[in-house]
C-alpha angles and dihedrals in degrees: 000000000000089000091062093055093044092055088045091052093054084066093037096051082071089048089047081071085059128149141175111295126195121257125237093203120095101241111208100179095138126060092325085271097069107244134103113219124209120238103327092168114144087222105058114011090173109041118215122228113273123222103211091174091085116114139184089284089063097040103043135045124216089251092056088073099035113111101164123102139171108256091198089063098037125108114231123211121190119200116210109187100268099012142031140215135211134159095215125099088216089070118074116195124195111172105301095344115100117193122194113204109172142050110269143103113280123197112199128190136163138043138303113189093192112003144090146224114234126192111205107158137137114302089244095054121119109191139172126222115195113201102210100178106320132167111190127171124180109192095200108019145018119314087215118028121179106195103162135009137096096251137344125208115201111198122194107216115236113270094003127123119213136186131200116181145169118217098226107278140059127220119187116251097173140355093295121095099233107196107155140067087240113032126179130180089187141051109300129194127187119199142146135084101269127091135257130194117199119193125187115165095176107037144348127344104219122004124187122179092200131022119342114200135185121187101159146343137082118273135187115189123186115180142159090221131019117349095212119012125181137167105209107022148333113217123183130178147141121029096341114147116195125184111182131182107183136176088211128011120351095215116010129178124175138155115185093186102052121036092200091062131063094072134145123219121184121175099164145344138091122279123188109180132178110180139165089211127033122330099220117003131176129184089207120025139324122221118184118179100169143331141111118276130188109177126179105182130185091350092304137277094313088071095052100106095030104048108033135051107152122153121268112283130346130122101237097068095321127149136084105266121188098007135311119298111260094010122136111241119221089256091060097254122121128237117238117270091206113127115223123216124252092264093070111124123251111221106186126145101226117002136180130182087205128030125323128211128190114182100167145333139105117276132188108180126176108174138165090220133026112333095210116019139171130176087213121017140342121206120184117186099168147332138104116272125188107186137184110176134180087209131007118353092212121009133178124175091215120008134007115190125180123183101164144350142097117267126189107179105182098173134013143138088230122000104214123007133174140124087257123020119194117185111186098158144337136108112261133189107179129184113184133178088209127007122000094208120011125186097195099197122159121311108002099211135119118319131220121272103269135217122301093037095300113250153067115256097032123243121013097036130116125332124237131239143188114307112224107154118117100183126109141205117200121183114184101153147352133071120280128186112181125186107182135175089200126033114335094217117009113187109181088197121005138354123202125181118184102154147350131074114280127184121182124183118181138171128269097224131082131006095322135129140185088233125020122177139153105213115010145341115202129182119191101157146356130057123289125187117178137170134173147101125349103208098077097019126150132177133194115309093205137012145175093206132045120288125200113198119170140164109225105177122248111328127183125240113276096031110146120243119196129179117196132182125230090275092057094252113148108235100173130016120179141155112200119222091221133051115266147186101188133055124195119184133175135161140146087264092063113084123199110246096022122116121245137181119229121194120194110185104312095339124095138180141167128230144148120268117236 
């Protein structure tokens, strides 16, 4: 029925002069109260500058990776169930407690059923402990306790399995609050090619009050609290394999005295983390250069709206898991307005109170809360990320920048969210229960009626309002496919597209739109294909290439859309996954003022591109 479309296009030629209209609905995409805060972390209210140019050469010493030692000069310690033996005066033995007092290499083997190894040497001592098949349980303290030294290197002997465990309770033995199966007051490095199992049924697995380093070895950590917990830094590289099952955070680093410390640096290795808190959490920054990550956090995305309702942002349990309080979900239900206390658990995949950088690696993240989260900025320069999130897949309080990478977001509340989103490259597949991309800038309310009369459907549509958003979305490259149950692209401020290939498919029900912006939406390059609902629809307010925007009546999912030029050449062909009533098309091949034929299913019509 060509006639149907032709009549439709008489109306729609007006709407080809479309622009961004305001929205009558009260958007509450951010915090239920419409604003995005900066870094409201209780740790670092004023973030320090982060130097992401640092590499392995800056983060690791040659000795961190050195596993060799001279057996002729080594001190051997034999554990014998309830006692131990050694021929060296630097080893003090009292029952089942073995104390190391001098700088040397110590090779330990055997079993202690209820005992511990203590390092209490000079504060300048750098010593090596070789675990050569040990099984140590301390029923009431740490199996390995480093009280005093400059730095301790724990080497896992090749082919040897080792176990360090706490029995389920901790009794003070000095002024330090020992609360881990492995507890170090000093710098601690793990290396080697053997394996180590750390079990702590009452507290943390491994605690280090300075720098905690891994340059090799296979580790299994089971803990009631944090798996790894450090004050100054956690640094992981090389062939390190970590499997962590934690009652709180998998890897946690935090320094409340120095905002430049409390960071996590990972340049390689394999991390399998199942945690009831966060997977990887830093009070300062997170820098990931490479590695393989499999994170199951808070029971996974299926627990997003049930298990977590923290406030927007904030490192110590911050974030807006499971939707914003008081906000209407796309299905018409309303999120709880109940305010949780400060003890509510954060369940994010990778979290930083300062900036976060991912330059490469392979990530599989299934999290109840945000999968990647920063209280400041997130930058992703590469990697492969497979994400299922109970809240945002990737969230930054301020800026989210992507230059490269492959992103398969199979489940999320919102796919990408930040005050400012800058997509320069990358290959995205985003499925979102609400917005696909959300620039949550300032008050997220109705915007002003934009250029070209401001709405789909011509006269008699929605009214405008005051524009107050100050967020931005900039797309200059990459490939984006967005399947959203809310708005496809929601710029609470401005949207600019100058390159890339962007496809948005949205629903036809509810207060949703393919594009939603407060101030302006400009396209100067790239290809844009969008479908969705008509009722709240907006199109680009300005362009430097042709834009085709038409209302096509209610169309079922899978209906073919084809745009041809006057010579019959097909410029765009697309079949949306969801039903639709609006089509928005733009590409460098579409010229403003030229006539094009659009075919939707079996219906066709001609009109002039705006």
